[in-house]
N, C-alpha and C positions, 0 to 999 in steps of 0.2 A: 592507443587510445586514442579517442576524436575529442578533443578538447571543447567544441561546442558546447549548449547548454541539454546537458543529458536530461532525455527522456525515458518515461516508463513505458515500458511494453502493457498494453492493457491485452491481460490470457480471461479466456473463459472458456466455455464447454457448454456445449447443449445439453449433456449428460447431468450434469450438477453445480449450481450456484456456488460463488464462494463461497467459507464457513458450512456447508451444508454437509450432508451424507454421501458419501462416494454409493452411487448406485451397485451391489452386489455383481452383475456381471462382469465387473471390473475390478474385482476382488477372487482372492481364492477360491471363494465359495463360490465363485461362479465362472465367467470364461476365462477369467485372468488375461481380460485384454487391454487394449490402454485407449482411454477413452478418446474423443474427438477435443481437438483441443483449436480454439482458435484464437487467433493473436491481430492486435491492434495495436495503431501507431508505429508501425515497424519504418526506420529510418530509410531514406532513399539508397543510403551510403550501404546497407546491409548486402554483406555475400554471400552468409550463409546463418545457421541457426541452430542452437544447443540446446540439448531437455535435457534437464538430470530431476529427476523425481526420490526424494528421501525422505523418510519418516524419523520425525526429532523426538521422538517420545518413547524410544527403547533404553532401556538402562545402561547400553553400551554407547549409547551416544547416537552417532545418524546411522542410519538402513538406508541406504543407498536400493531404489527397486530398480530403475532405469533411466541410464543413460547413453545420448544418440547425439551425434556430431555431423559439420557437413548435409546438414539438411538445406533444401533449397528453401530462398528466403520468400513463402508464399504463407498466404493470410491462414488457411487450413492443413490441421495436420489429422489427417484423416484417422479414423477410430479403426483398431487391429490392423497398424501397419508398422513397415521397418521402413521410415521417412529418409534413415541417412547410414550412417557406420555405429553400430552398437559395439558398447566395451563391456566390461565386466561391473555388474552388478557385487550386493555386499554377498551373494550366493555364490559368485562366482561363475555366474552365465550371463551370455551376452545374448540377454532378451529382458524383454519387460516382464517384472514381478507384480503382479498387483498386490492392493492392500491385503494384510492377512497379522493384523497384530494378537498376540499371546493371549492380552485383555487387556476390558476397557477401550475408552474411544483413542485414538492415536491420529493425531495430523498427520497430514500427504501435501509436500508441496511440489508443487506440477512447476514444475521453475524451467523459466521458455531466455534464451541470452542471445541476443542481436552482435553479430561479428559482423568486421571488418573484413575478414578474411576466413580463406575455410582450414582447415586443418586436416587434411588428407596425409598426412606423412605419421599422425597418430594410429599405433596401433591397435586391434580389436583387445589385446589384452590390459588397454587404456581401464584403470578406475577412474573416482569420481575425484580423486585428489590431484593424479595425473591432469585430468582432465581441466579443471581448474585452474591451474599451474599453467596448462598451454593455453589456454583460452585468456587468462588476468588478460594481456598488455590489447588484445582486438576484442575486448566485449566494450560496445556502443553503449549499449542499454538493454535492460532486462524487465522481467515483470514474473509474475508469480500467481500462479492460482494456489490457493489451501482449500484441501479436502478432508472431510471427517471420515472415520470409520470406525465399527465396533463389531467385531462377533458374533 
């Protein structure tokens, strides 16, 4: 892992602002597609990006909605895209599953990681815990966009 001063990635979306409601088109009540993400402050030594989207407000702990790695280190992740290799979410599927809380307002964390390497050897059966373990020594910095949703 890089030993220089660790920067924080700035993660934004044209669809919603941090700590605001996620539009329904990005949820189970809409088109169920990923929103566009803009990443700022990418370190020059970034070789790839990884994204994890999860809901930390579930009774059983964290619920993973999307995980994807080996994303080219570009500033924009397009809406409704598959920018890299998708792993297995908490539904056991290799795709984006939009917010769909059973009740109340839930918080959704769109976490982006800048890595100093690619993780191409990971199989598509990789889950969030396995991805975090594989990324650990390669994380240069990370950032997060927090969105809210209520059915």
